[in-house]
N, C-alpha and C positions, 0 to 999 in steps of 0.2 A: 182277570177281572178288572174293569175299569173303575178307578177311584173317583169320588166326586171332588168338584173344585174346592170344597170346604177342607176335606182331609188332606188334599195336596197342599194347600196353604198352610196348614198346621205343620206338616212335615218339612216344608221349605223353611218355616220360621225356626224349627228346632235345628235344622241344618245350619242355618246361618248363625245362630247363637253359639252353637258348639263350635264353629270355625273361628268366631271372634274370640272365644275363650281359649282356644289353642294359641291364636296369634298373641293374646296377652301374655302368655307364657314365654313366647319368643322375644317380645319387645322387652320384658322384664325378667330376664333368666335367673336373677338371684332370687326370685320369688317362687316358693315351692308350690304354692296354690293362691289363686285369686278368688276372693269371695264371690260367688255367683248365686243369683237367684232370679226367678221369673214367675210370671203369672199368665194364664191364658184365659179369657173371659169371652163368653158367648152370651149376647142378649137379643131377644126377640122382642119387638114392641108391635102390637095390633091396635089399630085405631078403633073408633066407635063403630065403624063399619065392618070390623074383622078383617080389614086389609092390613098387609104388613106395612108398617111405617119404617122399621129398620130391622135388619137381621145382621148383627154386626159381630165380628171377632176382633178382639183386642189382644195382641201379644206384647207383653211389656217385661224384656230382659234387663237385668241390672248387674253391673260389676262394681265391686269396692275393691280396690288394690292399695295396699300399703307400699309406697314408693320409698319411704325411709322411716325414721322414728318419729319424724314431725311432719311428714308429707303424705297424704292419701288422696287418691282420686276416685270420684264416682261417676260412672257412666250409666245412663237410663235410656234405652232406645224405645221406640213404640212402632208397631205395624198395625194398622187398621184396615180392615175390609168390610164392606157393607153391600150386600148383593142387591138391596132394594134401590139403592141410588136415589132416595127421596130427601136426604139430608146434605146432599152435595149438588152443585150445579148440574142440571140435566142436559146441558148443551155440550155435546162432544165428549169424548172419552179421555182426552189428555189436554190438560190446560194448566195455566199458572196457579199458584196458591193465591188466596186472597190478598189484594194489594195492601192491607193494613201491616203486613209482615215487613220488616227490614230485610235487606238482601242477605244478611248474615244469619237470619233466623228463618222460621218457617220449615216446610217439609224438604225432605231430599227428593222424594217423589209423590206426585199428587195427582190424582184422577177423580172422576165422578164415583168411583167405588172404592178406591184404596189410598192409602196414604203411608208412607214411611218417613220417620222423623227422628232427630235426636231430642228426645225429651228434656234431659238435663244432663249436663256434663260440666264438672267442676272440680277444682282442687282445694283441698282444706290444708292449711298450715299454720304454724305459730311462729311469729317473728316480731321483733321490736316491741315486745310486751302486749301484743294483740293478736287476736285470731282472724285469720284471713280466709274467706271463701271467695274464689275467684273463677268465673265461668258462667254457664247457663244455668239458671236457679230460680227458685221461688223464694219470696219473702213475704211473710204473713205478719200484718199488723191488725190488732183488734181481734175481738172474739164473737162477733155477732153471727147469727145463724140466718140463711136465706137471703139477707141483703147485706150491703156493705156500706160502712162509714168511713174508716181509715183503711181498710184493707184494699187499697188502690195502687199499691207499687207495681204489681204485675197486672197487665190488661188481661181480659177475659174473652174466652171463645163463647159465642151465643149460638153456635151450631144447633143447639137443643134448648135455646133461651136460658132459663136458670134451673133446668132439671138435673144437669150434672152436678156432682159434687164439686166444691171449690177446688179441691185438690186436683181434679181432673180438668176443669174448666180454665183455671189459671194458665196464662201462656208464660212459660219460663222465659226470662230475659237474660242476655249476657251482661254481667255486671261485676264490680268489685265491691264485696261486702265485708266491711271491717268491723269487729267488735272488740272494744277496749275495756277491760275490767277497771272498775273504780271502786276501791274498797272491797268490802266483803259481800255487799248485797246490791251493787249497782253496776251498770255496765252502759257504755255509749256505743251506739251503732251507727256507722256512717256508710252511705250508699253512693256510688257513682255508676250511672247507668247510661252508656252510650248506645244502647240498643233502641233504634227508632221503630219499635213495633207497638201497635195499638190494638184496641178491641177488634176482633173478628166477628161480624155480624153474620147472621145467617144469610146466605147467598140468595139472589133473586130467584123466585120460582120454586124454592124448598119449603119445607113444612113449617119452619118458624122464622120465615121472612117477616120483618117488621112492617106492620100496617097502621098502627096507632098515629093519630095526628100530633101526639106528644113528641114524636121522633121523625116523622116523616111529613114533609111540607106538602100541604094541599094546594095545588096551583089553583089561581082564579079560574072560574068557569069559562070555558071557550079560548083560554090562553095556552098555546102549545109550549112545549119545552124545547127550546132551540139549541141550547148548548149546556154541557157539563164540563166543569174545569176543577181538578183536583190539586191543591196546594199542599204538599206533605213536607215536613221537615227532612232535610237531606245531609246535614253535617252532624256526624256522631259526637264531634267535640262540641261545637257551638250549640247544638240542640239537645245535648244530653241532659238527663234529670239527675238531680241532686237531693238525697234524703238524709235525715238525722233522726234518731230516736234515742231518748234517755230512758232507761227502765231502772227501777229500784224497788226494794220492799221495805215498807215503813209501817210499823205498828199494825201488823196484820194485813195491809193493803199491799196489793200489786199494782204499781203505778207506772204509766209510761208518759212522756211528753213526746210529740211527734211533729215533724216538719217535712214537708215534700215540695220542692220546685220543680214542676213537671209540665209536660204537655197533657191536657185532658185527652183521654183516650178515645172520646167520641167526637168525630168530626162535626164542625159547625157548618150547616147548610145556609149560606147567604143566597138571597134572591134579588136578582135585578130584572126589572120589567123594561122592555123596550118595544118599539113598534112591531117587531116580528114576534115577540113571545117573551118567555121567561128563561134567563140564564141563571144556572145554579153554580155556585162556587163552594167546594167542600175544603174547608181549611181547619188546621189544628191550632188551638189557642193556649198560651202559657196560663198557669194558674199557681197560686201560693196556697197550700193546704197546711193548716196547723191545727193541732188538736190534742186530745189526751184520753187515756183509758184509766179505769180504776175498778178493782174487783177485790172482794173480801167474802170469807165464809163466816156465817153465823149459825152454828150447829148444823142443821140439816139444810139450810138456805145458802145460797151464794148470790151476792148481788154484784151485778156487771153494769158498767156504763161506759159509753164512748161518746165524745163531742168532737165534731170537726167544723172548722170555718174554712170555706173556700173564698178566695178574694174574687174570683171571676167565674160566673157559670153562664151558660148561654141557652135561651129557651125560645122555642118557635112561637110566633104570633099568628093569630088568625087573619086570613087574608080576606079584606072587604071587597065585595062586589065592584068591579070598575075602578078600583083604586090602586095606586102603586103601594106596594108593602112598605110601611114606615120602617126605618132602620134596617132595610134589607131583609125584613121579615124576622128579625131577632131581637130579643130583649136580653140585655145584659145586667147581671145583678149579682152581688155577693150572697153566699148562702151558709146558713148554720143548719147543720145536720147532727142528729144525736140518736142514741139509742139506749133505753134503759131495760135491763133484762133481769129477771129473778129466776133462779134455778131451785128446785126442790128435790131432795133425794131422801125424804123420810120413810120411804118403802124400800125394802130389799130389791136390788136388780131393776129399780125404776127411777127415772129422771124426768121430771116435767119442767119446762121452761116456758116463760111468757116474756115476750119482748114488745116493746112499744118504740117504734121508729118515727121520728119527726123530722121535717125539713122546712126551713122558713127562708123565703126570699126577702132580702132586705129593702129591695126597690120593687114596688108593685106597679103593673099596668094592667089594665082591664082586659087588654086584647090578648095576653098571654094565655095560652091554651092550659097550661098546668096552673093549679091554684097556688096562691100565695103560700099557704100552709098546706102541707101534706102529711097525712098520718097513715100508718100501716101498723096493724098488730100481728104478731105470730104466736103460735102455739107449737111446741115441740115435745112429743112423747117418745121416750125410749124406754123399752122393756124387754127383759130377758127372761127365759123360761127355761126349765129342765136343765139346770146345770149349764146354761148359756149355750145350748145347742140350738135354740130357738131365739131370734131377735126380732122385735117388732119396733119400726120407727114410723112416726106420722108427724108431718110437718105441714101446718097450714098458715097461709098468709092472707090478710084481709085488709084491702084499701078501703078507708072510710070516704075519701073524697070521690073515688070513682065507682065505689060500691062494687068492687070486682075482687077476685082473689084467686087462689090456687090451693089444692091439697095434694100432698105427695104421701104415699104409703108404701112401705116395703116390709114384707116378711121374709127373713132369712133363715135357713136351716144349715147347720154345720153337719154335713154328711160324715166328714172326716176332718181331722184337724187342719188339712190343706185343701179341703174341697167343700164349696158352699153351694147351695142351691137358693133361689129366691123368686117370689112373685110380688108384684106390686101394682100401683096404678097411679096416674098423674091426671089430675082433673082441673079445669079452668072454669071460671063463671064470670058473668058480669057484662058490662057494657063493652061493645067492640072497640071503642075509642080508649079503654082504659090499658094500663100496663099489663095486666093479667087477661082482661077480657078480650083482648085482640085475638087470643088464642082459644076463645071458648068453644070452637069446633075441633080442637086438637087433643081431645081426651084420648087417653090411651091405657092399655094393660101391658105389663112388662113381665117376661120371664127370663131367668138368666142362670148362669153357672159360672163358677170361677175355681180354677185349679191353680195352686201355688207350688212351685217346686224349685 
């Protein structure tokens, strides 16, 4: 009997994971058992015309190995396969991973339908009065849902725009992460990040390719694009990022102070017009990010806030007919961003959260496409039913300035303790020039299953 490609790929993944597990016992013979777990997820997405947007299998094996009393290692791999090929570059079957990845990061194998990668790989140890995590990892700052204010240490994959969970869409980075305890209720986190990996946007021709003029320059009418140059940081030492967070608990408040000196993860598209046409230059620029978070519980309510100040942000300007773009088509300004959130858990097995995101450009220019003040509201509902065998989650985001938004819903059923099924939908609305409205024809329904073992 001939097996389907889907079944063959599952068996191959299980065979590879078993082989690595055996090899770990050979490399560390003193260990009787290495802690192993894995998940196998299958998700189908249908667009508004009932066409398959994705049919994706995701296999994620994980090993946790105790090397000694004070040293442990974690390895998380990932194998992705999507038969529809609508979320990866449709040209060719074998090509390089997106250029936003550093040479030491990215996939081990990458094609228009499949990807094999090291998701995370790090060592935890305790030395010199500090806790060290060294290797490829994620670092989470802030607590906002749906959008980010301070959670910018790791870049993000926008392969499916913002529809993936942050845990899945963050791109892990190679870094040194040190936490130093200070007293009983405080600690200092120091980050050194030599990994020159940045946001991975959806590739040209795929479902979630960016089209909004907020992020994509519109060339003057009748003026051709004659050249494109990319200038990407290249020195892991000189171009590395550095971050510090001080966290403490004081009179019921969880508080953090944050600072990050980094290259912004979105490239700046400078425009130069000459007699032949427009030349685009893609460059990454440094930025100082400083901010704080605060949260406290008051009975059934929890109040959360984040505030961030960015020293330099860059925004596209409108191109005037028959005119050379001023300042190479880019407006530079510092920016103050914040979010205030209120969570309510007054009903059993229910959580309702409301958030208000604001951002303000300190320098205004009437030709800048984005408004000087930007406001987005979010509503999150989580509800469990029947002894937590059913979970409902709804996240709605609405932008007041562009009058656009998105609604994500998911209903999950725990068939067994390690087997879940779900159905959901992702909907966009609003002006096609807006952050969310640019995908107002990309609505979809999803069906999925996940098996953990």
